[in-house]
A tleap script that builds the chain and sets N, CA, C and O, in Angstrom:
source leaprc.protein.ff14SB
mol = sequence {
  NMET ALA GLY PHE GLU ALA ASP LEU ALA ASN
  GLY MET SER ASP ASP GLU ASN LEU ASP GLN
  ASP GLN THR LYS LYS ALA ILE ASP GLU GLN
  PHE ALA LEU ILE TYR GLU LYS ASP PRO ASP
  LEU ARG LYS ALA LEU GLU LYS SER ASP VAL
  ALA ASN PHE SER VAL GLY GLU LYS TYR GLN
  ILE ILE GLU ALA TYR MET GLN GLY GLY ALA
  ALA GLY CILE
}
set mol.1.N position { -99.388 -171.532 -66.872 }
set mol.1.CA position { -99.020 -170.301 -67.521 }
set mol.1.C position { -100.107 -169.233 -67.326 }
set mol.1.O position { -99.788 -168.059 -67.138 }
set mol.2.N position { -101.361 -169.623 -67.371 }
set mol.2.CA position { -102.436 -168.647 -67.225 }
set mol.2.C position { -102.396 -167.976 -65.860 }
set mol.2.O position { -102.710 -166.791 -65.751 }
set mol.3.N position { -102.018 -168.704 -64.823 }
set mol.3.CA position { -101.921 -168.126 -63.486 }
set mol.3.C position { -100.861 -167.036 -63.430 }
set mol.3.O position { -101.070 -165.995 -62.808 }
set mol.4.N position { -99.729 -167.272 -64.076 }
set mol.4.CA position { -98.652 -166.290 -64.111 }
set mol.4.C position { -99.102 -165.028 -64.840 }
set mol.4.O position { -98.841 -163.913 -64.388 }
set mol.5.N position { -99.778 -165.214 -65.971 }
set mol.5.CA position { -100.261 -164.060 -66.728 }
set mol.5.C position { -101.285 -163.268 -65.923 }
set mol.5.O position { -101.292 -162.038 -65.966 }
set mol.6.N position { -102.146 -163.963 -65.194 }
set mol.6.CA position { -103.133 -163.275 -64.361 }
set mol.6.C position { -102.435 -162.490 -63.258 }
set mol.6.O position { -102.804 -161.351 -62.971 }
set mol.7.N position { -101.421 -163.104 -62.637 }
set mol.7.CA position { -100.657 -162.396 -61.604 }
set mol.7.C position { -99.970 -161.165 -62.187 }
set mol.7.O position { -99.944 -160.105 -61.562 }
set mol.8.N position { -99.416 -161.313 -63.386 }
set mol.8.CA position { -98.737 -160.201 -64.041 }
set mol.8.C position { -99.734 -159.081 -64.345 }
set mol.8.O position { -99.450 -157.905 -64.116 }
set mol.9.N position { -100.890 -159.456 -64.856 }
set mol.9.CA position { -101.918 -158.458 -65.170 }
set mol.9.C position { -102.380 -157.747 -63.902 }
set mol.9.O position { -102.583 -156.533 -63.915 }
set mol.10.N position { -102.548 -158.486 -62.813 }
set mol.10.CA position { -102.946 -157.866 -61.546 }
set mol.10.C position { -101.867 -156.907 -61.058 }
set mol.10.O position { -102.169 -155.823 -60.559 }
set mol.11.N position { -100.628 -157.306 -61.204 }
set mol.11.CA position { -99.527 -156.438 -60.807 }
set mol.11.C position { -99.503 -155.165 -61.622 }
set mol.11.O position { -99.221 -154.090 -61.091 }
set mol.12.N position { -99.792 -155.272 -62.891 }
set mol.12.CA position { -99.805 -154.090 -63.749 }
set mol.12.C position { -100.940 -153.160 -63.348 }
set mol.12.O position { -100.769 -151.942 -63.321 }
set mol.13.N position { -102.093 -153.729 -63.038 }
set mol.13.CA position { -103.201 -152.862 -62.656 }
set mol.13.C position { -102.919 -152.206 -61.306 }
set mol.13.O position { -103.320 -151.064 -61.084 }
set mol.14.N position { -102.246 -152.898 -60.414 }
set mol.14.CA position { -101.856 -152.288 -59.143 }
set mol.14.C position { -100.904 -151.124 -59.395 }
set mol.14.O position { -101.024 -150.071 -58.769 }
set mol.15.N position { -99.956 -151.316 -60.317 }
set mol.15.CA position { -99.029 -150.242 -60.662 }
set mol.15.C position { -99.775 -149.063 -61.270 }
set mol.15.O position { -99.486 -147.909 -60.955 }
set mol.16.N position { -100.726 -149.354 -62.135 }
set mol.16.CA position { -101.505 -148.281 -62.755 }
set mol.16.C position { -102.306 -147.524 -61.707 }
set mol.16.O position { -102.397 -146.297 -61.755 }
set mol.17.N position { -102.888 -148.258 -60.755 }
set mol.17.CA position { -103.637 -147.596 -59.675 }
set mol.17.C position { -102.716 -146.731 -58.837 }
set mol.17.O position { -103.091 -145.630 -58.434 }
set mol.18.N position { -101.514 -147.219 -58.573 }
set mol.18.CA position { -100.538 -146.448 -57.811 }
set mol.18.C position { -100.166 -145.183 -58.575 }
set mol.18.O position { -100.088 -144.101 -57.993 }
set mol.19.N position { -99.934 -145.321 -59.887 }
set mol.19.CA position { -99.611 -144.151 -60.709 }
set mol.19.C position { -100.747 -143.137 -60.687 }
set mol.19.O position { -100.507 -141.935 -60.579 }
set mol.20.N position { -101.978 -143.615 -60.788 }
set mol.20.CA position { -103.132 -142.714 -60.755 }
set mol.20.C position { -103.240 -142.012 -59.408 }
set mol.20.O position { -103.524 -140.816 -59.341 }
set mol.21.N position { -103.013 -142.760 -58.344 }
set mol.21.CA position { -103.060 -142.164 -57.008 }
set mol.21.C position { -101.972 -141.107 -56.847 }
set mol.21.O position { -102.214 -140.045 -56.273 }
set mol.22.N position { -100.783 -141.393 -57.351 }
set mol.22.CA position { -99.679 -140.438 -57.266 }
set mol.22.C position { -99.977 -139.192 -58.094 }
set mol.22.O position { -99.665 -138.075 -57.680 }
set mol.23.N position { -100.581 -139.387 -59.260 }
set mol.23.CA position { -100.936 -138.257 -60.114 }
set mol.23.C position { -101.985 -137.386 -59.432 }
set mol.23.O position { -101.867 -136.160 -59.420 }
set mol.24.N position { -103.006 -138.014 -58.869 }
set mol.24.CA position { -104.046 -137.264 -58.156 }
set mol.24.C position { -103.444 -136.480 -56.998 }
set mol.24.O position { -103.778 -135.314 -56.788 }
set mol.25.N position { -102.561 -137.121 -56.253 }
set mol.25.CA position { -101.923 -136.454 -55.118 }
set mol.25.C position { -101.086 -135.267 -55.587 }
set mol.25.O position { -101.109 -134.204 -54.967 }
set mol.26.N position { -100.353 -135.448 -56.676 }
set mol.26.CA position { -99.519 -134.364 -57.209 }
set mol.26.C position { -100.380 -133.187 -57.655 }
set mol.26.O position { -100.025 -132.034 -57.409 }
set mol.27.N position { -101.504 -133.463 -58.306 }
set mol.27.CA position { -102.409 -132.402 -58.749 }
set mol.27.C position { -102.991 -131.669 -57.540 }
set mol.27.O position { -103.031 -130.439 -57.513 }
set mol.28.N position { -103.437 -132.424 -56.549 }
set mol.28.CA position { -103.985 -131.806 -55.338 }
set mol.28.C position { -102.947 -130.913 -54.655 }
set mol.28.O position { -103.263 -129.803 -54.226 }
set mol.29.N position { -101.721 -131.398 -54.558 }
set mol.29.CA position { -100.661 -130.627 -53.906 }
set mol.29.C position { -100.305 -129.373 -54.701 }
set mol.29.O position { -100.107 -128.302 -54.126 }
set mol.30.N position { -100.224 -129.510 -56.027 }
set mol.30.CA position { -99.883 -128.353 -56.866 }
set mol.30.C position { -100.982 -127.294 -56.796 }
set mol.30.O position { -100.702 -126.099 -56.696 }
set mol.31.N position { -102.219 -127.743 -56.849 }
set mol.31.CA position { -103.336 -126.806 -56.756 }
set mol.31.C position { -103.308 -126.076 -55.414 }
set mol.31.O position { -103.443 -124.853 -55.366 }
set mol.32.N position { -103.134 -126.825 -54.327 }
set mol.32.CA position { -103.097 -126.214 -52.994 }
set mol.32.C position { -101.963 -125.194 -52.903 }
set mol.32.O position { -102.128 -124.126 -52.313 }
set mol.33.N position { -100.831 -125.522 -53.478 }
set mol.33.CA position { -99.676 -124.632 -53.428 }
set mol.33.C position { -99.959 -123.303 -54.133 }
set mol.33.O position { -99.732 -122.231 -53.572 }
set mol.34.N position { -100.453 -123.388 -55.363 }
set mol.34.CA position { -100.695 -122.139 -56.085 }
set mol.34.C position { -101.876 -121.381 -55.492 }
set mol.34.O position { -101.876 -120.150 -55.482 }
set mol.35.N position { -102.874 -122.094 -55.001 }
set mol.35.CA position { -104.043 -121.439 -54.402 }
set mol.35.C position { -103.656 -120.679 -53.133 }
set mol.35.O position { -104.090 -119.546 -52.924 }
set mol.36.N position { -102.844 -121.304 -52.296 }
set mol.36.CA position { -102.428 -120.671 -51.047 }
set mol.36.C position { -101.460 -119.520 -51.292 }
set mol.36.O position { -101.445 -118.541 -50.547 }
set mol.37.N position { -100.655 -119.646 -52.337 }
set mol.37.CA position { -99.585 -118.684 -52.597 }
set mol.37.C position { -100.061 -117.424 -53.327 }
set mol.37.O position { -99.449 -116.365 -53.186 }
set mol.38.N position { -101.139 -117.525 -54.101 }
set mol.38.CA position { -101.532 -116.429 -54.977 }
set mol.38.C position { -102.888 -115.839 -54.586 }
set mol.38.O position { -103.926 -116.454 -54.830 }
set mol.39.N position { -102.880 -114.660 -53.986 }
set mol.39.CA position { -104.150 -114.032 -53.593 }
set mol.39.C position { -105.044 -113.697 -54.793 }
set mol.39.O position { -106.268 -113.678 -54.666 }
set mol.40.N position { -104.442 -113.435 -55.948 }
set mol.40.CA position { -105.247 -113.158 -57.148 }
set mol.40.C position { -106.025 -114.395 -57.584 }
set mol.40.O position { -107.160 -114.288 -58.047 }
set mol.41.N position { -105.417 -115.563 -57.437 }
set mol.41.CA position { -106.111 -116.806 -57.775 }
set mol.41.C position { -107.251 -117.041 -56.790 }
set mol.41.O position { -108.352 -117.421 -57.189 }
set mol.42.N position { -106.991 -116.818 -55.519 }
set mol.42.CA position { -108.067 -116.986 -54.531 }
set mol.42.C position { -109.222 -116.042 -54.833 }
set mol.42.O position { -110.386 -116.421 -54.702 }
set mol.43.N position { -108.907 -114.813 -55.237 }
set mol.43.CA position { -109.961 -113.848 -55.579 }
set mol.43.C position { -110.737 -114.314 -56.811 }
set mol.43.O position { -111.962 -114.202 -56.856 }
set mol.44.N position { -110.019 -114.839 -57.811 }
set mol.44.CA position { -110.681 -115.312 -59.032 }
set mol.44.C position { -111.614 -116.485 -58.756 }
set mol.44.O position { -112.597 -116.686 -59.469 }
set mol.45.N position { -111.303 -117.252 -57.725 }
set mol.45.CA position { -112.099 -118.443 -57.408 }
set mol.45.C position { -112.976 -118.260 -56.179 }
set mol.45.O position { -113.541 -119.232 -55.677 }
set mol.46.N position { -113.102 -117.032 -55.685 }
set mol.46.CA position { -113.799 -116.808 -54.424 }
set mol.46.C position { -115.270 -117.227 -54.435 }
set mol.46.O position { -115.822 -117.537 -53.379 }
set mol.47.N position { -115.902 -117.244 -55.577 }
set mol.47.CA position { -117.308 -117.644 -55.645 }
set mol.47.C position { -117.469 -119.128 -55.962 }
set mol.47.O position { -118.587 -119.617 -56.119 }
set mol.48.N position { -116.354 -119.835 -56.056 }
set mol.48.CA position { -116.372 -121.262 -56.357 }
set mol.48.C position { -116.222 -122.073 -55.074 }
set mol.48.O position { -115.655 -121.608 -54.086 }
set mol.49.N position { -116.737 -123.277 -55.116 }
set mol.49.CA position { -116.606 -124.197 -53.982 }
set mol.49.C position { -115.300 -124.979 -54.140 }
set mol.49.O position { -115.306 -126.149 -54.521 }
set mol.50.N position { -114.191 -124.316 -53.844 }
set mol.50.CA position { -112.855 -124.852 -54.087 }
set mol.50.C position { -112.657 -126.184 -53.370 }
set mol.50.O position { -111.993 -127.075 -53.899 }
set mol.51.N position { -113.216 -126.330 -52.188 }
set mol.51.CA position { -113.032 -127.555 -51.404 }
set mol.51.C position { -113.617 -128.778 -52.107 }
set mol.51.O position { -113.214 -129.905 -51.821 }
set mol.52.N position { -114.547 -128.567 -53.007 }
set mol.52.CA position { -115.186 -129.688 -53.686 }
set mol.52.C position { -114.796 -129.821 -55.154 }
set mol.52.O position { -115.452 -130.547 -55.901 }
set mol.53.N position { -113.740 -129.132 -55.577 }
set mol.53.CA position { -113.260 -129.293 -56.949 }
set mol.53.C position { -112.780 -130.717 -57.164 }
set mol.53.O position { -112.139 -131.307 -56.294 }
set mol.54.N position { -113.090 -131.254 -58.312 }
set mol.54.CA position { -112.570 -132.575 -58.676 }
set mol.54.C position { -111.103 -132.437 -59.086 }
set mol.54.O position { -110.606 -131.331 -59.298 }
set mol.55.N position { -110.432 -133.562 -59.193 }
set mol.55.CA position { -109.042 -133.548 -59.643 }
set mol.55.C position { -108.969 -132.963 -61.049 }
set mol.55.O position { -108.042 -132.216 -61.363 }
set mol.56.N position { -109.938 -133.298 -61.894 }
set mol.56.CA position { -109.974 -132.770 -63.257 }
set mol.56.C position { -110.122 -131.257 -63.287 }
set mol.56.O position { -109.475 -130.574 -64.081 }
set mol.57.N position { -110.972 -130.744 -62.421 }
set mol.57.CA position { -111.150 -129.285 -62.340 }
set mol.57.C position { -109.867 -128.606 -61.857 }
set mol.57.O position { -109.463 -127.569 -62.382 }
set mol.58.N position { -109.246 -129.201 -60.866 }
set mol.58.CA position { -107.985 -128.646 -60.360 }
set mol.58.C position { -106.922 -128.661 -61.449 }
set mol.58.O position { -106.153 -127.710 -61.591 }
set mol.59.N position { -106.885 -129.737 -62.213 }
set mol.59.CA position { -105.902 -129.842 -63.297 }
set mol.59.C position { -106.133 -128.748 -64.344 }
set mol.59.O position { -105.184 -128.116 -64.807 }
set mol.60.N position { -107.388 -128.531 -64.711 }
set mol.60.CA position { -107.708 -127.494 -65.688 }
set mol.60.C position { -107.305 -126.112 -65.175 }
set mol.60.O position { -106.795 -125.287 -65.934 }
set mol.61.N position { -107.532 -125.868 -63.905 }
set mol.61.CA position { -107.151 -124.581 -63.326 }
set mol.61.C position { -105.634 -124.429 -63.332 }
set mol.61.O position { -105.120 -123.360 -63.661 }
set mol.62.N position { -104.923 -125.477 -62.975 }
set mol.62.CA position { -103.458 -125.437 -62.993 }
set mol.62.C position { -102.963 -125.133 -64.401 }
set mol.62.O position { -102.083 -124.292 -64.584 }
set mol.63.N position { -103.520 -125.806 -65.385 }
set mol.63.CA position { -103.115 -125.588 -66.781 }
set mol.63.C position { -103.363 -124.133 -67.201 }
set mol.63.O position { -102.492 -123.501 -67.798 }
set mol.64.N position { -104.539 -123.611 -66.891 }
set mol.64.CA position { -104.857 -122.227 -67.244 }
set mol.64.C position { -103.950 -121.263 -66.488 }
set mol.64.O position { -103.506 -120.256 -67.039 }
set mol.65.N position { -103.682 -121.573 -65.234 }
set mol.65.CA position { -102.828 -120.723 -64.409 }
set mol.65.C position { -101.410 -120.672 -64.981 }
set mol.65.O position { -100.779 -119.615 -64.995 }
set mol.66.N position { -100.927 -121.789 -65.438 }
set mol.66.CA position { -99.570 -121.852 -66.006 }
set mol.66.C position { -99.479 -121.039 -67.300 }
set mol.66.O position { -98.399 -120.571 -67.659 }
set mol.67.N position { -100.581 -120.872 -67.988 }
set mol.67.CA position { -100.594 -120.115 -69.233 }
set mol.67.C position { -100.635 -118.610 -68.990 }
set mol.67.O position { -100.070 -117.840 -69.766 }
set mol.68.N position { -101.304 -118.187 -67.910 }
set mol.68.CA position { -101.443 -116.747 -67.736 }
set mol.68.C position { -101.666 -116.277 -66.319 }
set mol.68.O position { -102.196 -115.187 -66.100 }
set mol.69.N position { -101.268 -117.087 -65.353 }
set mol.69.CA position { -101.481 -116.704 -63.961 }
set mol.69.C position { -102.954 -116.651 -63.634 }
set mol.69.O position { -103.770 -117.248 -64.336 }
set mol.70.N position { -103.298 -115.954 -62.593 }
set mol.70.CA position { -104.703 -115.870 -62.171 }
set mol.70.C position { -105.563 -115.226 -63.241 }
set mol.70.O position { -106.758 -115.511 -63.331 }
set mol.71.N position { -104.973 -114.361 -64.054 }
set mol.71.CA position { -105.722 -113.711 -65.132 }
set mol.71.C position { -106.183 -114.713 -66.191 }
set mol.71.O position { -107.128 -114.446 -66.934 }
set mol.72.N position { -105.510 -115.872 -66.257 }
set mol.72.CA position { -105.871 -116.897 -67.235 }
set mol.72.C position { -107.035 -117.764 -66.804 }
set mol.72.O position { -107.509 -118.608 -67.565 }
set mol.73.N position { -107.493 -117.553 -65.587 }
set mol.73.CA position { -108.579 -118.383 -65.052 }
set mol.73.C position { -109.929 -117.842 -65.483 }
set mol.73.O position { -110.963 -118.409 -65.129 }
savepdb mol mol.pdb
quit
């Protein structure tokens, strides 16, 4: 029984890793989309090292952008 539970737990962690990877990919894609599409956002971030933003930073920018566009950044 312990072997089955270990296999189940490993499967769950694989699923969680897949979900995290999908979430990271979605955030990266959404950020790239709004960044490429909105010149005001690019101007607001022109002094930032956008290429090295973490997923968390991109998420925060997306959230602020959704609240007020580039002016919310």
